[in-house]
C-alpha positions, 0 to 999 in steps of 0.5 A, a space after each residue: 109819843 109811842 114807846 116800846 115795852 122795853 124802853 126802861 132797859 139799857 141803853 134805852 134809859 128813859 122810863 115810860 113815866 118820864 114825859 119830857 125826854 131829851 132827843 139829844 140823849 137819844 142821838 147820843 145813844 145811837 152814836 154810842 151804839 155805833 161807837 161800840 161797833 167801831 170798837 169791835 170791828 176795827 182791828 190792828 191790820 185794818 188801819 195804821 198803828 197810830 189811828 188804831 190806838 186812837 180809835 180803840 181808846 176814843 170808843 171807850 166812852 159809850 158804856 159809862 155814858 149809858 150807865 150815867 144816863 140810866 142813873 140820872 133818869 132812875 132818880 126821877 122814878 125812884 123819888 116817886 116809887 122806889 120799889 116799883 122803879 127797881 122792879 121794872 128795871 130788873 124785870 126788863 134787864 133779866 128778860 133781856 139777859 135771858 133772851 140774849 144768852 139763849 141766842 149767844 149760847 147757840 152762836 158760841 156753839 156755832 163758832 166752835 166753843 166747847 159745850 163745857 166751856 159755856 157753863 161756869 159762874 163767870 158765864 152766869 154773871 157775865 153772859 155767854 159772849 164777851 160783850 154781854 157783861 154789860 147787862 149783868 153789870 147793870 143788874 148788879 149795879 141797880 141792886 147795889 144802888 138801891 141798897 145804898 139809897 135805902 140807907 138814906 145816905 147824905 150827899 157826902 156819903 154818896 159821893 164817898 161811895 162813888 169815889 171809892 167804888 170808882 177807884 176799886 174798879 180802876 185798880 182791879 181792872 186797868 190799873 191792876 199792874 200799878 198795884 203789882 198785880 200780874 193780870 187785871 181782874 176784868 171779872 171784878 171790874 166789869 161786874 162792878 163798873 156800873 156802880 160808880 156811874 149809875 150813882 154819879 148819874 143819880 147824884 147829878 139828878 138828885 142834887 141838880 148839878 146840871 143846873 150849875 154846869 153850862 155848855 162851854 164847861 161841858 165841852 171843856 170837860 169833854 176835851 180834857 177827857 179826850 186828851 187824857 184818854 189818848 195820852 194816858 195809855 201811852 204814858 202807862 204803856 212806856 212806864 209799866 211793864 206789859 201794860 196794854 195801850 188799847 185793851 183797857 175798859 176804863 181809865 181816868 181819862 175815860 171817866 172825864 170823857 164819858 162824863 163830858 159826853 153825858 153833860 153834852 147830851 144833857 145840855 145840847 137842846 134838840 127839840 125835834 124827834 127825828 129818825 136818828 132819835 127814834 133809832 137811838 130810843 128804840 134800837 140802840 140796845 139791840 144794836 149793842 147786843 146783836 152786832 157781834 152776830 153780824 160780825 161773826 157771820 160776815 166774811 171779812 177777808 176781802 176788807 182785812 188789811 186794806 186801809 182804804 176799805 177798812 172804815 166800811 166794816 163798822 158801817 156795814 155791820 151797823 147798816 145790816 144790823 139796823 135793817 134786820 132789827 127794824 125788819 123784825 120790829 115791823 114784820 115779825 113782832 113775836 121774834 122782835 119781842 123775844 130778842 128784846 126780852 119783853 116776851 118773858 113779861 
């Protein structure tokens, strides 16, 4: 099977040395990329309020899902060549981080961001644009995971680290106000968010947990996660002052929802490599990284505020972004290698 040089990057999480890949995971990766686009394109004036709240909360599973699958496949590579496994992933991620931040540096200037505002410790870690924290978090997550694994922790110790890191992320982020903090510290929570999910994916692979979970259980976990993801923000909104019902990267419900989707992706059997699996494998990361460029360049005035047309916005962005990425892949390989970070190798 033909693979691309950047396939060990995220969300393309299956390294080249893994011969038997899951095409279902590839489909879920593409679905995750579309989900993120929906999250970023649907605004308050586009749909009725209840639907808006539901959309914003039900699209939060994708990023933790990418971390989970990445950690799962990393276990296979780490078990055979620990140092090489880490080095390959860091090289890919750092190359992507450099390329995408060069592009978004100039795009932020185009949007009117002052030059001085682009240079800070925060931008060095989280990137020049709001969604690029994902790559920085992944880099930090891999470094932390590698350090933990090199200490040869027991299953109990590893599980303790997972729970502790997850609670830290939750209570420095979305649940900060539960502790009496005025504002959630998204810089801390976003930088550390990869850690518990990478380790959970790794834990599942190391201790063969998927063998103990069947498809009905995966569906139940997903349904519970969906219910919590919808109910939890409203309960907190009405009980905690200034709690946002939609602006939370991670809630307890998100944990269940993303783990449920991860389990479904792993347990549903799809033996065929189709167009959607190929797009999920090759282009989901680039769709995640570059869809804000399309969003920023398209005029949305004609669709804003019209409920009957608002659903077109994510589909338009998804279609245009996919077309441009495929075009660059087929017709302009040097440009394509730059945007996926492989030109730095």
